[in-house]
Residue, then its C-alpha position, 0 to 999 in steps of 0.5 A: m859121470n859126466p857125459l863130456d867127460f865120458v866122451k873125453a876118456r873114450w876119445a883117449e882110447r886107441t879102440t875109439w880110434d879104431g872104430t871110428v876108422l872102420i866105421g868110416v871106411g865102411l860108409v865110404a864103401l857103402l856110399f861110393s860102391p857104385l862109383i868104385k866098380w866104374v873106376a876099377w873097370g876103368a883101370i882094368i880097360y886103361g891097363a890092358w891098353t896100356l899093355i897092348k899099345g906099347e911105348d913107341e906108338 
């Protein structure tokens, strides 16, 4: 079987798309995990601040 035909046949399958998305999500999580922790802390602190502050101030 021609390698190009193999790739085309696999690309048409749903499981290939599922696997590609999962690999992408995993890579993003691994590469950006330090940044994600800082963003999460910022969201928690900002959320707490908006709860305490109120709208009138």
